[in-house]
N, C-alpha and C positions, 0 to 999 in steps of 0.2 A: 575438659573440652573435649569432644569428637569431631573429627573433619570429614568433609565428603568432598570430592571435586565434580563438578558439573560442567561437562564439555556439552553443550544442548547442538542438535543436528549432527553431530559425529557417535553420540551413542542415545541410546532411548529414553535417558532422562533429561526432561527440559526444566525450564526454570519456574514453569506454571506446575509443574508437576509437586516441584521443593514447596512452590506457595500455598498448594492444596494442602500438602502434608504440614506445613506449618500451622496453618488456620485449622487443623483439624481437630486438635485436642481444646483443654479450656485457652483462654484470652483474655489476659487480663492487662495487656498493655500493645499496642502494637505500633510501628512507625515506618512508614514507606517514605524514602526520600528517593529521586530519580531526576534526570534530566530532562526525559520527553515521555508525554503523556498522548495517546490516541487512543480514540473512543472503542476501536476493536481492542485494544489492551485491557479496558477497563471491563469491558463485555466479558473476557476470558476469564480474569479473576472475582466477579463480583459475586458469582453463587457463593463461594466461599468466605468471602470477606464481609460483605453485607451482615451477614449472622452477629457480627461483631463490631460492627461499623460504629457502636458509641464507644467503643475503645481504641478507634484507629486514625490516627494522626499522617497525614501524607503532605510532604514538599514536592513541589512540581517546579522544575526549569520554566522560566515562558523568555520572549523575546530572543526564540531561537530555531522558527520558522519551522517547529513540529510539531510542539504541545498545540491541543486545539481547545477551541472553546467547546465544542461539543465532547470532549474527554473529560474536560473541568466540570460542566453541567450532569455529567454522569456520575463522576464522584460525589457532587452534591446529593444527587437524586439516593445514591446508595446509603448516606448518611455519615460518611466518614468526616472529622475536622479537616478542612483543607486549608494549606497555607500554599502562597507561590512564591518564587525566589526570580527577584529580575536584578541582575549584576548592573543593569543601566548601560550595557556594551553590547551588541552584537559578538565583538571579539574576546569578549570574556564568558563564558560558559557555566552555569551551575551543572556541574556533570555527576554527582557521585549517584550510585547505584546501589542502595542499599534497604535490606526487607529484612525488618526484627519483629519479633512476635515474644511477648513473656508470659507465660503460663505458670499452672501449679506444678507443671514437671519441668519447669526451668525455662531457659530461653534459646528461641533457634534465631540464627542469624545468617542472612544470605548477601555475601557480597561479591558483585564480578560487573560484568559488562553489560546486563539487560536492564533495558529501560522499561517502563509499564507500556508496552506496546506490542502489537501482535507478533511484528518480528523479534523483538527484544526477548519475551516468553515462549515463543514456540519456533517461528518461522527460521530465523537468523542462525549462524554458526557463534555462538556466546561460551563463554567461561564463567566460570565462579565457583567461590567456596560456601557450603554450606557448613556453619558452625553449630554446634549442640552444649546450650551452657549447661552446666549442672547446677539443681535448686540448691543445693549444700557445699557448694565448692567456694569458697570467699572470693579467691581470684576472681573467678566468673561472675560473682554478683557484685564486687566492685567492678569490673568490666559493664556489665550492664546497666550498672548507675552511672556510670560515668556517659555512657554513650546516651541516656536518656535525657541527663541534664544538660548537654551539649545542645541536643536538639530543641529541648524546652527552652532554651534559651537564645535559640537564632533570631527569633524577631525582635527579643528586646533589645540584641545585640547590635543588629541591622535595621531599624523599624524604617527605614526609607526603601530597604530592598527585599526586607521578607515580610510578608502581611497575610492576614487573613480573609478568605473569599468566604462570605458568609450566604451569597444568595447568587441566583442566575444574574441579576442586576448587576452587580459586581464582575460577572463573567464578561455582560457585553459592553461594560464599559472596557474592558481589557481588549476586547477585539475590535472595538470601534477606535481605539488606538493603534492597532495593527501589533501589539504586543501576544496576543495569540492568533492563532490562523482559524478560518472556517475550513473544516474537512470537505466540503461540497465543491471548494474552490481547488482541485489539484494541482501541484504543479506539474508542470511538464517536465518530462526527460530532457537534461541538460548534456550533450554527450562531450566529453572531456576533449576526445582527438577526432581528426577526420581521416578516415582512411584513404590511402591511396589506391588507383585503379587496379585490381588486380590481386591486392591483399587478401590473406587468409586469416580465420580464426577460428582453429578447431576445438578450441577449449572447449568441454562440457560442462554443464551444470552440475554441480557436486551435489552427489546422491545424500538424502537429508533422512534422518531416522530419529523422529516419526516424521511422514511429510509434512510440507507448509499446510496451513490452514488457509482457503480461500473465502473470502469476507464477500459476498455478493451487495452490489451499487446500484442504488437509484440512477436511472439515466438524467445526464445533464440536460437541460435544454439548448439545442444546438444554435448556432448564431442565424440571425434572419437571413432567408433566401438572398443570392445576389444573381445579378443579371448573367444570362448563358454567357460565358467567354468567347470574341471573334476569331483570336488568336488560334493557332494550331498548338498541339501539347508539345511542351519540351522533349528534346532529344533524349535517348536514354544518360542516364548518369550526368544529367547537365549540375551545374554550379547548383549546390543545396538551397534552397531559400528558407533559412534557419528562422524561425519566427519566436520571438521572445515573450509572446503572451500567447499560452494554447489551452485549450479547456479540453478535458477527456469526454469524449462523444462516445466511446464503446470499448469492451475490455473481453478477449475473448477467455474460455476454460483452457486448463492446460492444451498446450498444440499435440496434435497427433500425425501421422503419417500422410493420413488422407489431406488434413488443411495445408501440410508444408510441402505435399507434391512429391512424396518422397517415394518411391516404388513399395510395394509391400509384399513382393513376393519376385521372382526371376520372370514372371511370363505376366503380370500385373502393367496397366498402363495409368500411369498417375493422369490425374487431370489438370494440374496446375492452378488449380484454384481452391481458394477456401469459402466455405459457407458464411455467412454473416446472418447467424442467428442472435439468441438474447443474450448467449455468452455470460458474464457477470451480472448484467445490469437487469433491472427487475423492471416492470412495467412499461415497457416499451413493447410497441405495436412492430412486429419483425416484419408485417406484411407491406407495411409505410414507411417506417421508419429509417429505412436507408434510402429507398427510391423517392421519397418525396419532402423529408426532412433534411438528412444530412446532403443529398445529393441531389436534392429537386433542380438547382440552379444549372444544372449541365445539360447540354444537346444531347439527349437520348433517342436513339435510333431504335425502330421496332422493323423487326424482320421473322416473321410466322407470330409466334407465341414468346418472343426472347426479345426484350428491350436491352442494348447495350449504351453505355457511355465512357469517354476516357476523362481518367482524373489524374493530375499528376501528385504524386507522394514524396516529401523528403524519408528515406529509409533508415533507420537507426536499430542497428543489431548489437545487443551486449554492451550499449552504451558509446558503440561507434557509427559515425555518420556516415553513411557509404553513398551516398547522392540523390538526386531526384530522380524517380522514375513514371512513365506513365503507364499505369494500371487500368484494365478493362474491368468497370462494374458490371453486372450481368442481373438481370430480373426478368423473371420467369412468371408470365400471365396465368399459365396453367397452375404453377404452385401456387399463386396469391390467391386464385380462385378456391383452392382445394384445401388451403392452409387452418381454416376453422376445423377440420376435420382431421387432416395427417398432422397436424400440428410442425411441418415443414416448414424451413425457412425459404420463402423464394429469392433471395438476393444473395450473391458472390461475389468475389474478388479473384480474377485472373492476376498470375503473377507475371506473365508475359513476359520478357527480358530480364526481370528480377528473380525469376523464379532459380536460377544456380545458386543465387547467394541463400536462400531459404529453404531450399530441397536439401537440408542438412540434418545430419543425426543427431549432431550438437544442438540442435534449438527444439527436437523433442521434448515437451512436458513443461515447455517456457510459456508465458503469456504474451500476448498479441494487443497493442493498444492502439486507438485511433485516436490523435488529436488534431483538433481545428484550431487555426488562428484565431483569436478575437479581434486582431487589427485587420486582418480580410479574410472572411471568411469563406473564400474560393480556395482555400491554401490547408492542406493539410500533410501529416505526420503519420508513419506507422513505425512502433515503437514495438521490436522482439526484446525481453529480456526474461 
């Protein structure tokens, strides 16, 4: 038996690389047992798992607020045999992360922290050990036999908690019962702490090798417009109005110096604003999406060819709530008219008094998300992480 340590994110070797290698030869039997499964994780491994799907058995944990209906349906579409594990309690997780493949040249086994998600297989810092089992070593053969028998007997040993998912109708039943999630309804960020005024956090984003993979998203339908507010906007750093139910309505590409208002040189004049383009969202009309759909309820003022409006945003940076800030939305009628030709976005967001909080080197390369309250759709949150 040979061993290899995989420290994903800090070396160039990822768990997706290891799985591609494991499924690269003959595959007589394969077992994947994980706590969490996401659609993007299945998409990452599908090209090399699907050719052997008839010999692949998957155990996926559910009732954990992460495994999704979309992921399970994609596994079924790939042709694998799918079982789910429901412990019957949110406080008791099915948590193993194990990938096993047996072929003519022996067995390969990856055990570690990597779930069947994009983060687990590529984007997160994850540790695992890849074991190679010799085809002619008695101890390795016995180990592989014990492993296969253990997983083959799970459903019989725990019939109420481990059961087969034969089709999409069974997945829909899990979704209706709240035992898996719908990935189109993305959970909002929940800051664990609230920062005190003047507090600083210079911690940079850890450099990853290879860099993270970003998955484009379809835009969620914003909540219905509300009447324009009559009250004045809140003062800078007012008490935050953290909303329990939020809908992701926009996500940026990796943030640049330009979008964060960081000077690019000693003689540069940062704009203090960020452009609101398509970002990672597909199929939105950047000319109308921000001006008319998300923020159409605001009182827009026109000066020349520029329209502006004020909107209060809760500002969450690196999981810490910094307060509520009135920011200025801008919409250029000139750019809107030219957008079909030059493909520029006419909408932008000025950071105003919040600029010192975002014009920071440690935020470069991170992602900005805009969330809208589903309880009061005039309330919004900006999350940078």
